[in-house]
All heavy atoms as TSV, in Angstrom:
chain	resi	resn	atom	element	x	y	z
A	1	MET	N	N	0.841	-1.163	-0.025
A	1	MET	CA	C	0.012	0.090	0.068
A	1	MET	C	C	0.900	1.251	-0.052
A	1	MET	O	O	1.864	1.186	0.737
A	1	MET	CB	C	-0.931	0.021	1.182
A	1	MET	CG	C	-1.869	0.990	1.233
A	1	MET	SD	S	-3.569	0.654	1.873
A	1	MET	CE	C	-3.823	-0.966	1.080
A	2	THR	N	N	0.541	2.209	-0.802
A	2	THR	CA	C	1.444	3.265	-0.949
A	2	THR	C	C	1.125	4.462	-0.088
A	2	THR	O	O	2.002	5.310	0.170
A	2	THR	CB	C	1.379	3.966	-2.352
A	2	THR	OG1	O	-0.013	4.134	-2.651
A	2	THR	CG2	C	1.982	2.696	-3.325
A	3	SER	N	N	-0.031	4.514	0.481
A	3	SER	CA	C	-0.355	5.714	1.311
A	3	SER	C	C	-1.596	5.455	2.201
A	3	SER	O	O	-2.430	4.514	1.940
A	3	SER	CB	C	-0.749	7.012	0.417
A	3	SER	OG	O	-2.014	6.745	-0.206
A	4	SER	N	N	-1.794	6.350	3.079
A	4	SER	CA	C	-3.004	6.220	3.997
A	4	SER	C	C	-4.186	6.477	3.216
A	4	SER	O	O	-5.316	6.050	3.480
A	4	SER	CB	C	-2.933	7.298	5.171
A	4	SER	OG	O	-2.730	8.496	4.682
A	5	ASP	N	N	-4.128	7.359	2.132
A	5	ASP	CA	C	-5.331	7.617	1.248
A	5	ASP	C	C	-5.632	6.296	0.546
A	5	ASP	O	O	-6.943	6.019	0.360
A	5	ASP	CB	C	-5.009	8.726	0.343
A	5	ASP	CG	C	-5.027	10.105	0.906
A	5	ASP	OD1	O	-5.784	10.267	1.972
A	5	ASP	OD2	O	-4.376	10.884	0.486
A	6	ALA	N	N	-4.704	5.502	0.114
A	6	ALA	CA	C	-5.000	4.237	-0.588
A	6	ALA	C	C	-5.685	3.338	0.472
A	6	ALA	O	O	-6.554	2.569	0.131
A	6	ALA	CB	C	-3.520	3.656	-1.162
A	7	LEU	N	N	-5.198	3.429	1.658
A	7	LEU	CA	C	-5.907	2.500	2.752
A	7	LEU	C	C	-7.341	2.905	2.886
A	7	LEU	O	O	-8.140	1.996	2.928
A	7	LEU	CB	C	-5.021	2.656	3.957
A	7	LEU	CG	C	-5.576	1.953	5.217
A	7	LEU	CD1	C	-5.524	0.428	4.934
A	7	LEU	CD2	C	-4.833	2.145	6.513
A	8	ILE	N	N	-7.596	4.105	3.030
A	8	ILE	CA	C	-9.070	4.442	3.257
A	8	ILE	C	C	-9.905	4.245	1.891
A	8	ILE	O	O	-10.986	3.735	2.073
A	8	ILE	CB	C	-9.120	5.833	3.792
A	8	ILE	CG1	C	-10.662	6.030	4.420
A	8	ILE	CG2	C	-9.034	6.976	2.710
A	8	ILE	CD1	C	-10.755	7.132	5.393
A	9	ASP	N	N	-9.276	4.321	0.889
A	9	ASP	CA	C	-9.945	4.042	-0.357
A	9	ASP	C	C	-10.267	2.549	-0.385
A	9	ASP	O	O	-11.273	2.130	-0.871
A	9	ASP	CB	C	-9.075	4.412	-1.528
A	9	ASP	CG	C	-9.037	5.980	-1.750
A	9	ASP	OD1	O	-9.980	6.684	-1.222
A	9	ASP	OD2	O	-8.176	6.322	-2.646
A	10	ALA	N	N	-9.354	1.719	0.125
A	10	ALA	CA	C	-9.607	0.298	0.216
A	10	ALA	C	C	-10.775	-0.002	1.045
A	10	ALA	O	O	-11.613	-0.856	0.840
A	10	ALA	CB	C	-8.325	-0.423	0.645
A	11	PHE	N	N	-10.746	0.754	2.220
A	11	PHE	CA	C	-11.955	0.517	3.152
A	11	PHE	C	C	-13.274	0.947	2.383
A	11	PHE	O	O	-14.211	0.377	2.627
A	11	PHE	CB	C	-11.727	1.429	4.537
A	11	PHE	CG	C	-10.736	0.856	5.376
A	11	PHE	CD1	C	-9.826	1.601	6.031
A	11	PHE	CD2	C	-10.550	-0.495	5.605
A	11	PHE	CE1	C	-8.907	1.160	6.936
A	11	PHE	CE2	C	-9.668	-1.060	6.580
A	11	PHE	CZ	C	-8.853	-0.150	7.138
A	12	LEU	N	N	-13.162	2.087	1.680
A	12	LEU	CA	C	-14.315	2.511	1.039
A	12	LEU	C	C	-14.843	1.555	-0.108
A	12	LEU	O	O	-16.100	1.570	-0.356
A	12	LEU	CB	C	-14.076	3.949	0.438
A	12	LEU	CG	C	-14.080	5.011	1.471
A	12	LEU	CD1	C	-13.622	6.387	0.747
A	12	LEU	CD2	C	-15.594	5.412	1.887
A	13	GLU	N	N	-13.923	0.782	-0.652
A	13	GLU	CA	C	-14.289	-0.085	-1.655
A	13	GLU	C	C	-14.358	-1.627	-1.189
A	13	GLU	O	O	-14.548	-2.433	-2.083
A	13	GLU	CB	C	-13.375	0.164	-2.850
A	13	GLU	CG	C	-13.381	1.455	-3.559
A	13	GLU	CD	C	-14.705	1.911	-3.936
A	13	GLU	OE1	O	-15.618	1.045	-4.520
A	13	GLU	OE2	O	-15.183	3.011	-3.861
A	14	GLY	N	N	-13.984	-1.882	-0.048
A	14	GLY	CA	C	-13.787	-3.090	0.424
A	14	GLY	C	C	-15.058	-3.735	1.175
A	14	GLY	O	O	-16.035	-3.915	0.480
A	15	GLY	N	N	-14.815	-4.214	2.388
A	15	GLY	CA	C	-15.878	-4.930	3.020
A	15	GLY	C	C	-17.106	-4.167	3.149
A	15	GLY	O	O	-17.207	-2.951	3.343
A	16	VAL	N	N	-18.184	-4.931	3.082
A	16	VAL	CA	C	-19.524	-4.242	3.072
A	16	VAL	C	C	-19.909	-3.475	4.280
A	16	VAL	O	O	-20.330	-2.301	4.058
A	16	VAL	CB	C	-20.732	-5.330	2.867
A	16	VAL	CG1	C	-22.007	-4.849	2.917
A	16	VAL	CG2	C	-20.371	-6.100	1.613
A	17	ARG	N	N	-19.556	-3.859	5.470
A	17	ARG	CA	C	-19.887	-3.052	6.701
A	17	ARG	C	C	-19.022	-1.764	6.776
A	17	ARG	O	O	-19.700	-0.856	7.087
A	17	ARG	CB	C	-19.816	-4.001	7.951
A	17	ARG	CG	C	-20.803	-4.980	8.006
A	17	ARG	CD	C	-20.724	-5.931	9.258
A	17	ARG	NE	N	-21.606	-6.895	9.207
A	17	ARG	CZ	C	-21.707	-7.967	10.055
A	17	ARG	NH1	N	-20.629	-8.112	10.886
A	17	ARG	NH2	N	-22.611	-8.757	9.989
A	18	THR	N	N	-17.815	-1.984	6.599
A	18	THR	CA	C	-16.923	-0.840	6.618
A	18	THR	C	C	-17.267	0.266	5.652
A	18	THR	O	O	-17.293	1.513	5.836
A	18	THR	CB	C	-15.373	-1.228	6.613
A	18	THR	OG1	O	-15.165	-2.066	7.533
A	18	THR	CG2	C	-14.513	0.085	6.791
A	19	ARG	N	N	-17.557	-0.221	4.424
A	19	ARG	CA	C	-17.900	0.643	3.212
A	19	ARG	C	C	-19.146	1.453	3.645
A	19	ARG	O	O	-19.289	2.587	3.559
A	19	ARG	CB	C	-18.049	-0.127	2.022
A	19	ARG	CG	C	-18.553	0.790	0.777
A	19	ARG	CD	C	-18.531	-0.054	-0.435
A	19	ARG	NE	N	-19.358	-1.238	-0.304
A	19	ARG	CZ	C	-19.226	-2.297	-0.909
A	19	ARG	NH1	N	-18.310	-2.465	-1.893
A	19	ARG	NH2	N	-20.005	-3.383	-0.798
A	20	ALA	N	N	-20.046	0.717	4.189
A	20	ALA	CA	C	-21.345	1.243	4.555
A	20	ALA	C	C	-21.276	2.296	5.592
A	20	ALA	O	O	-21.879	3.374	5.562
A	20	ALA	CB	C	-22.472	0.250	4.900
A	21	LEU	N	N	-20.442	1.881	6.608
A	21	LEU	CA	C	-20.261	2.942	7.806
A	21	LEU	C	C	-19.524	4.182	7.312
A	21	LEU	O	O	-19.990	5.269	7.702
A	21	LEU	CB	C	-19.272	2.150	8.776
A	21	LEU	CG	C	-18.967	2.949	10.100
A	21	LEU	CD1	C	-20.258	3.277	10.781
A	21	LEU	CD2	C	-17.951	2.197	10.936
A	22	LEU	N	N	-18.515	4.001	6.393
A	22	LEU	CA	C	-17.735	5.266	5.965
A	22	LEU	C	C	-18.725	6.187	4.988
A	22	LEU	O	O	-18.676	7.360	5.196
A	22	LEU	CB	C	-16.470	4.807	5.288
A	22	LEU	CG	C	-15.409	4.292	6.185
A	22	LEU	CD1	C	-14.269	3.760	5.363
A	22	LEU	CD2	C	-15.004	5.428	7.135
A	23	ARG	N	N	-19.402	5.287	4.054
A	23	ARG	CA	C	-20.286	6.167	3.308
A	23	ARG	C	C	-21.396	6.876	3.883
A	23	ARG	O	O	-22.008	7.814	3.289
A	23	ARG	CB	C	-20.650	5.212	2.064
A	23	ARG	CG	C	-19.606	4.871	1.176
A	23	ARG	CD	C	-19.945	4.042	0.178
A	23	ARG	NE	N	-18.807	3.615	-0.692
A	23	ARG	CZ	C	-18.694	3.582	-1.885
A	23	ARG	NH1	N	-19.709	3.902	-2.666
A	23	ARG	NH2	N	-17.572	3.126	-2.553
A	24	ALA	N	N	-21.771	6.449	5.080
A	24	ALA	CA	C	-22.856	7.063	5.876
A	24	ALA	C	C	-22.539	8.295	6.473
A	24	ALA	O	O	-23.348	9.089	7.026
A	24	ALA	CB	C	-23.433	6.078	6.861
A	25	GLN	N	N	-21.223	8.607	6.495
A	25	GLN	CA	C	-20.611	9.909	7.152
A	25	GLN	C	C	-20.843	11.065	6.384
A	25	GLN	O	O	-20.954	11.063	5.217
A	25	GLN	CB	C	-19.118	9.698	7.465
A	25	GLN	CG	C	-18.674	8.404	8.307
A	25	GLN	CD	C	-19.398	8.308	9.643
A	25	GLN	OE1	O	-19.377	9.366	10.331
A	25	GLN	NE2	N	-19.988	7.161	9.903
A	26	ARG	N	N	-21.085	12.154	7.222
A	26	ARG	CA	C	-21.166	13.427	6.534
A	26	ARG	C	C	-19.715	13.737	5.823
A	26	ARG	O	O	-18.702	13.228	6.323
A	26	ARG	CB	C	-21.447	14.626	7.505
A	26	ARG	CG	C	-22.787	14.410	8.155
A	26	ARG	CD	C	-23.056	15.713	9.209
A	26	ARG	NE	N	-21.805	16.091	9.871
A	26	ARG	CZ	C	-21.383	15.780	11.098
A	26	ARG	NH1	N	-22.148	14.751	11.715
A	26	ARG	NH2	N	-20.319	16.125	11.537
A	27	PRO	N	N	-19.814	14.590	4.818
A	27	PRO	CA	C	-18.396	14.830	4.166
A	27	PRO	C	C	-17.474	15.447	5.025
A	27	PRO	O	O	-16.185	15.041	5.010
A	27	PRO	CB	C	-18.922	15.877	3.078
A	27	PRO	CG	C	-20.307	15.687	2.735
A	27	PRO	CD	C	-20.836	15.144	4.119
A	28	ASP	N	N	-17.790	16.303	6.095
A	28	ASP	CA	C	-16.782	16.807	6.971
A	28	ASP	C	C	-16.269	15.771	7.790
A	28	ASP	O	O	-15.060	15.813	8.272
A	28	ASP	CB	C	-17.337	18.017	7.767
A	28	ASP	CG	C	-18.615	17.797	8.551
A	28	ASP	OD1	O	-19.412	17.007	8.144
A	28	ASP	OD2	O	-18.624	18.163	9.681
A	29	ALA	N	N	-17.120	14.887	8.399
A	29	ALA	CA	C	-16.747	13.777	9.219
A	29	ALA	C	C	-15.927	12.888	8.559
A	29	ALA	O	O	-14.845	12.328	9.053
A	29	ALA	CB	C	-17.935	13.008	9.787
A	30	LEU	N	N	-16.084	12.427	7.265
A	30	LEU	CA	C	-15.284	11.606	6.472
A	30	LEU	C	C	-13.861	12.157	6.306
A	30	LEU	O	O	-12.870	11.522	6.441
A	30	LEU	CB	C	-15.873	11.229	5.110
A	30	LEU	CG	C	-15.159	10.199	4.265
A	30	LEU	CD1	C	-14.950	8.878	5.154
A	30	LEU	CD2	C	-15.857	9.857	2.948
A	31	GLU	N	N	-13.901	13.510	6.008
A	31	GLU	CA	C	-12.504	14.283	5.891
A	31	GLU	C	C	-11.799	14.020	7.266
A	31	GLU	O	O	-10.561	13.990	7.213
A	31	GLU	CB	C	-12.709	15.629	5.476
A	31	GLU	CG	C	-11.505	16.426	5.131
A	31	GLU	CD	C	-10.501	15.638	4.154
A	31	GLU	OE1	O	-11.002	14.999	3.231
A	31	GLU	OE2	O	-9.214	15.802	4.437
A	32	ALA	N	N	-12.439	14.358	8.332
A	32	ALA	CA	C	-11.778	14.167	9.596
A	32	ALA	C	C	-11.212	12.838	9.862
A	32	ALA	O	O	-10.143	12.739	10.393
A	32	ALA	CB	C	-12.705	14.563	10.741
A	33	ILE	N	N	-11.887	11.786	9.337
A	33	ILE	CA	C	-11.470	10.374	9.478
A	33	ILE	C	C	-10.235	10.214	8.511
A	33	ILE	O	O	-9.235	9.752	9.042
A	33	ILE	CB	C	-12.552	9.464	9.052
A	33	ILE	CG1	C	-13.607	9.394	10.041
A	33	ILE	CG2	C	-11.982	8.077	8.842
A	33	ILE	CD1	C	-14.979	8.697	9.601
A	34	ARG	N	N	-10.159	10.866	7.429
A	34	ARG	CA	C	-9.065	10.761	6.505
A	34	ARG	C	C	-7.802	11.472	7.157
A	34	ARG	O	O	-6.736	10.861	7.093
A	34	ARG	CB	C	-9.297	11.408	5.209
A	34	ARG	CG	C	-10.199	10.610	4.293
A	34	ARG	CD	C	-10.339	11.302	2.831
A	34	ARG	NE	N	-11.073	10.592	1.979
A	34	ARG	CZ	C	-10.789	9.697	1.130
A	34	ARG	NH1	N	-9.407	9.364	1.196
A	34	ARG	NH2	N	-11.459	9.086	0.319
A	35	ARG	N	N	-8.036	12.664	7.822
A	35	ARG	CA	C	-7.058	13.339	8.444
A	35	ARG	C	C	-6.359	12.548	9.564
A	35	ARG	O	O	-5.213	12.454	9.644
A	35	ARG	CB	C	-7.506	14.844	8.914
A	35	ARG	CG	C	-7.503	15.797	7.911
A	35	ARG	CD	C	-7.682	17.240	8.608
A	35	ARG	NE	N	-8.779	17.237	9.486
A	35	ARG	CZ	C	-9.977	17.644	9.211
A	35	ARG	NH1	N	-10.390	17.889	7.867
A	35	ARG	NH2	N	-10.950	17.785	10.076
A	36	GLU	N	N	-7.173	11.994	10.388
A	36	GLU	CA	C	-6.690	11.114	11.522
A	36	GLU	C	C	-5.967	10.026	10.987
A	36	GLU	O	O	-4.936	9.681	11.612
A	36	GLU	CB	C	-7.837	10.704	12.410
A	36	GLU	CG	C	-7.476	9.909	13.725
A	36	GLU	CD	C	-6.573	10.659	14.596
A	36	GLU	OE1	O	-6.731	11.902	14.690
A	36	GLU	OE2	O	-5.713	10.001	15.263
A	37	LEU	N	N	-6.405	9.336	9.886
A	37	LEU	CA	C	-5.710	8.139	9.484
A	37	LEU	C	C	-4.409	8.520	8.904
A	37	LEU	O	O	-3.403	7.824	9.152
A	37	LEU	CB	C	-6.660	7.504	8.355
A	37	LEU	CG	C	-6.087	6.125	7.808
A	37	LEU	CD1	C	-5.966	5.109	8.858
A	37	LEU	CD2	C	-6.919	5.625	6.724
A	38	ARG	N	N	-4.378	9.569	8.221
A	38	ARG	CA	C	-3.046	10.157	7.710
A	38	ARG	C	C	-2.095	10.342	8.713
A	38	ARG	O	O	-0.894	9.890	8.625
A	38	ARG	CB	C	-3.216	11.422	6.871
A	38	ARG	CG	C	-3.835	11.250	5.506
A	38	ARG	CD	C	-3.866	12.529	4.739
A	38	ARG	NE	N	-4.866	12.609	3.669
A	38	ARG	CZ	C	-5.917	13.279	3.635
A	38	ARG	NH1	N	-6.216	14.192	4.607
A	38	ARG	NH2	N	-6.797	13.036	2.580
A	39	GLU	N	N	-2.578	10.981	9.898
A	39	GLU	CA	C	-1.729	11.371	11.037
A	39	GLU	C	C	-1.137	10.042	11.662
A	39	GLU	O	O	-0.102	9.863	12.020
A	39	GLU	CB	C	-2.367	12.173	11.945
A	39	GLU	CG	C	-1.528	12.599	13.120
A	39	GLU	CD	C	-0.358	13.514	12.817
A	39	GLU	OE1	O	-0.321	14.192	11.727
A	39	GLU	OE2	O	0.631	13.285	13.514
A	40	SER	N	N	-2.165	9.021	11.984
A	40	SER	CA	C	-1.866	7.916	12.650
A	40	SER	C	C	-0.948	6.970	11.900
A	40	SER	O	O	-0.179	6.149	12.381
A	40	SER	CB	C	-3.085	7.112	12.946
A	40	SER	OG	O	-3.828	7.960	13.863
A	41	ALA	N	N	-1.089	6.932	10.505
A	41	ALA	CA	C	-0.348	6.031	9.574
A	41	ALA	C	C	1.111	6.645	9.313
A	41	ALA	O	O	1.939	5.730	8.800
A	41	ALA	CB	C	-1.060	5.925	8.356
A	42	ARG	N	N	1.395	7.891	9.670
A	42	ARG	CA	C	2.787	8.254	9.420
A	42	ARG	C	C	3.938	7.306	9.971
A	42	ARG	O	O	4.992	7.241	9.315
A	42	ARG	CB	C	2.930	9.747	9.998
A	42	ARG	CG	C	2.393	10.721	9.152
A	42	ARG	CD	C	2.806	12.140	9.564
A	42	ARG	NE	N	2.142	13.036	8.726
A	42	ARG	CZ	C	1.754	14.219	9.045
A	42	ARG	NH1	N	1.846	14.708	10.323
A	42	ARG	NH2	N	1.047	14.978	8.182
A	43	ILE	N	N	3.735	6.819	11.104
A	43	ILE	CA	C	4.711	6.122	11.725
A	43	ILE	C	C	5.002	4.692	10.899
A	43	ILE	O	O	6.040	3.993	11.134
A	43	ILE	CB	C	4.515	5.784	13.166
A	43	ILE	CG1	C	3.267	4.962	13.368
A	43	ILE	CG2	C	4.496	7.009	14.037
A	43	ILE	CD1	C	3.006	4.324	14.848
A	44	TYR	N	N	4.168	4.363	10.098
A	44	TYR	CA	C	4.218	3.217	9.266
A	44	TYR	C	C	4.773	3.418	7.898
A	44	TYR	O	O	4.902	2.449	7.042
A	44	TYR	CB	C	2.993	2.370	9.197
A	44	TYR	CG	C	2.495	1.964	10.613
A	44	TYR	CD1	C	1.408	2.687	11.178
A	44	TYR	CD2	C	3.156	1.037	11.389
A	44	TYR	CE1	C	0.899	2.279	12.429
A	44	TYR	CE2	C	2.675	0.671	12.629
A	44	TYR	CZ	C	1.655	1.303	13.251
A	44	TYR	OH	O	1.179	1.081	14.493
A	45	GLN	N	N	5.121	4.716	7.494
A	45	GLN	CA	C	5.573	5.010	6.224
A	45	GLN	C	C	7.099	4.529	6.103
A	45	GLN	O	O	7.873	4.722	7.099
A	45	GLN	CB	C	5.459	6.577	5.938
A	45	GLN	CG	C	4.304	7.064	5.609
A	45	GLN	CD	C	3.643	6.484	4.184
A	45	GLN	OE1	O	2.456	6.311	4.192
A	45	GLN	NE2	N	4.406	6.412	3.185
A	46	ARG	N	N	7.376	3.803	5.059
A	46	ARG	CA	C	8.768	3.325	4.858
A	46	ARG	C	C	9.065	3.389	3.418
A	46	ARG	O	O	8.558	2.705	2.590
A	46	ARG	CB	C	8.854	1.872	5.258
A	46	ARG	CG	C	8.430	1.434	6.754
A	46	ARG	CD	C	9.536	1.687	7.756
A	46	ARG	NE	N	9.256	1.244	8.974
A	46	ARG	CZ	C	8.522	1.815	9.956
A	46	ARG	NH1	N	7.981	2.933	9.642
A	46	ARG	NH2	N	8.252	1.363	10.977
A	47	GLY	N	N	9.959	4.271	3.096
A	47	GLY	CA	C	10.435	4.376	1.622
A	47	GLY	C	C	9.258	4.418	0.712
A	47	GLY	O	O	9.330	3.848	-0.300
A	48	GLY	N	N	8.273	5.328	0.909
A	48	GLY	CA	C	7.196	5.500	-0.002
A	48	GLY	C	C	6.179	4.482	-0.013
A	48	GLY	O	O	5.202	4.576	-0.785
A	49	GLU	N	N	6.284	3.535	0.964
A	49	GLU	CA	C	5.161	2.618	1.184
A	49	GLU	C	C	4.677	2.643	2.483
A	49	GLU	O	O	5.467	3.125	3.446
A	49	GLU	CB	C	5.810	1.149	0.947
A	49	GLU	CG	C	6.207	0.787	-0.482
A	49	GLU	CD	C	5.061	0.736	-1.456
A	49	GLU	OE1	O	4.131	0.126	-1.109
A	49	GLU	OE2	O	5.266	1.109	-2.604
A	50	LEU	N	N	3.315	2.152	2.588
A	50	LEU	CA	C	2.689	2.136	3.889
A	50	LEU	C	C	2.881	0.665	4.468
A	50	LEU	O	O	2.230	-0.218	3.843
A	50	LEU	CB	C	1.276	2.525	3.858
A	50	LEU	CG	C	0.557	2.779	5.155
A	50	LEU	CD1	C	1.176	3.756	6.082
A	50	LEU	CD2	C	-0.929	3.182	4.863
A	51	GLU	N	N	3.629	0.379	5.456
A	51	GLU	CA	C	3.775	-0.931	5.882
A	51	GLU	C	C	3.098	-1.131	7.331
A	51	GLU	O	O	3.636	-0.762	8.280
A	51	GLU	CB	C	5.357	-1.362	6.092
A	51	GLU	CG	C	6.100	-1.219	4.748
A	51	GLU	CD	C	7.555	-1.562	5.021
A	51	GLU	OE1	O	8.044	-1.872	6.113
A	51	GLU	OE2	O	8.263	-1.480	3.882
A	52	LEU	N	N	1.894	-1.633	7.156
A	52	LEU	CA	C	1.115	-1.767	8.371
A	52	LEU	C	C	1.385	-3.173	9.109
A	52	LEU	O	O	1.510	-4.175	8.198
A	52	LEU	CB	C	-0.300	-1.744	8.035
A	52	LEU	CG	C	-0.773	-0.373	7.514
A	52	LEU	CD1	C	-2.335	-0.481	7.069
A	52	LEU	CD2	C	-0.654	0.717	8.446
A	53	PRO	N	N	1.574	-3.110	10.380
A	53	PRO	CA	C	1.761	-4.399	10.998
A	53	PRO	C	C	0.458	-5.248	10.924
A	53	PRO	O	O	-0.682	-4.781	11.067
A	53	PRO	CB	C	2.169	-3.991	12.366
A	53	PRO	CG	C	1.456	-2.659	12.692
A	53	PRO	CD	C	1.557	-2.031	11.258
A	54	ALA	N	N	0.713	-6.589	10.808
A	54	ALA	CA	C	-0.560	-7.444	10.748
A	54	ALA	C	C	-0.178	-8.846	11.482
A	54	ALA	O	O	0.870	-9.350	11.277
A	54	ALA	CB	C	-0.875	-7.789	9.318
A	55	PRO	N	N	-0.968	-9.178	12.448
A	55	PRO	CA	C	-0.625	-10.399	13.138
A	55	PRO	C	C	-0.812	-11.532	12.295
A	55	PRO	O	O	-1.545	-11.450	11.344
A	55	PRO	CB	C	-1.735	-10.414	14.352
A	55	PRO	CG	C	-2.738	-9.485	13.863
A	55	PRO	CD	C	-2.097	-8.429	12.933
A	56	ALA	N	N	-0.032	-12.540	12.481
A	56	ALA	CA	C	-0.113	-13.761	11.791
A	56	ALA	C	C	0.411	-14.973	12.614
A	56	ALA	O	O	0.975	-14.961	13.621
A	56	ALA	CB	C	0.986	-13.728	10.441
A	57	VAL	N	N	-0.361	-16.059	12.244
A	57	VAL	CA	C	-0.029	-17.295	12.933
A	57	VAL	C	C	0.445	-18.292	11.895
A	57	VAL	O	O	-0.246	-18.514	10.819
A	57	VAL	CB	C	-1.320	-17.863	13.635
A	57	VAL	CG1	C	-1.030	-19.191	14.311
A	57	VAL	CG2	C	-1.728	-16.810	14.724
A	58	MET	N	N	1.524	-18.932	12.169
A	58	MET	CA	C	2.078	-20.036	11.276
A	58	MET	C	C	1.925	-21.324	12.053
A	58	MET	O	O	2.348	-21.567	13.116
A	58	MET	CB	C	3.469	-19.700	10.929
A	58	MET	CG	C	4.012	-20.734	9.844
A	58	MET	SD	S	5.761	-20.513	9.438
A	58	MET	CE	C	5.544	-19.129	8.300
A	59	ILE	N	N	1.248	-22.299	11.364
A	59	ILE	CA	C	1.150	-23.628	11.944
A	59	ILE	C	C	1.748	-24.681	11.043
A	59	ILE	O	O	1.546	-24.619	9.773
A	59	ILE	CB	C	-0.424	-23.860	12.185
A	59	ILE	CG1	C	-0.926	-22.960	13.171
A	59	ILE	CG2	C	-0.501	-25.314	12.629
A	59	ILE	CD1	C	-2.289	-22.953	13.263
A	60	SER	N	N	2.420	-25.631	11.608
A	60	SER	CA	C	3.027	-26.710	10.749
A	60	SER	C	C	2.564	-27.952	11.543
A	60	SER	O	O	2.560	-28.088	12.789
A	60	SER	CB	C	4.562	-26.668	10.812
A	60	SER	OG	O	5.072	-27.752	10.128
A	61	ALA	N	N	2.161	-28.954	10.643
A	61	ALA	CA	C	1.653	-30.247	11.310
A	61	ALA	C	C	2.147	-31.372	10.328
A	61	ALA	O	O	2.402	-31.129	9.108
A	61	ALA	CB	C	0.252	-30.139	11.344
A	62	ARG	N	N	2.226	-32.609	10.986
A	62	ARG	CA	C	2.437	-33.711	10.163
A	62	ARG	C	C	1.545	-34.765	10.638
A	62	ARG	O	O	1.042	-34.936	11.765
A	62	ARG	CB	C	3.835	-34.375	10.546
A	62	ARG	CG	C	4.995	-33.473	9.798
A	62	ARG	CD	C	6.301	-34.007	9.880
A	62	ARG	NE	N	6.495	-35.232	10.747
A	62	ARG	CZ	C	7.596	-35.717	11.267
A	62	ARG	NH1	N	8.667	-35.053	10.976
A	62	ARG	NH2	N	7.641	-36.754	12.055
A	63	LYS	N	N	0.966	-35.557	9.676
A	63	LYS	CA	C	0.063	-36.615	10.055
A	63	LYS	C	C	0.805	-37.613	10.767
A	63	LYS	O	O	1.884	-38.180	10.289
A	63	LYS	CB	C	-0.648	-37.099	8.718
A	63	LYS	CG	C	-1.635	-38.158	8.983
A	63	LYS	CD	C	-2.420	-38.434	7.784
A	63	LYS	CE	C	-3.520	-39.451	7.982
A	63	LYS	NZ	N	-4.289	-39.805	6.881
A	64	ALA	N	N	0.384	-38.227	11.814
A	64	ALA	CA	C	1.029	-39.172	12.650
A	64	ALA	C	C	0.555	-40.644	12.176
A	64	ALA	O	O	-0.432	-40.878	11.666
A	64	ALA	CB	C	0.927	-39.121	14.102
């Protein structure tokens, strides 16, 4: 992801519930959400990319 704007655009076009929640906002409220996301995402900017931490679980198994 290249920017916080790309992230919010993904939310606006992504999952049904998040899209509906964001699209229901007044224009000024949506802009405030964008501003806050831009500010909060700054710490994850790395070389022109937005690198968000994501938890993951790796499991390995063998049939006994």
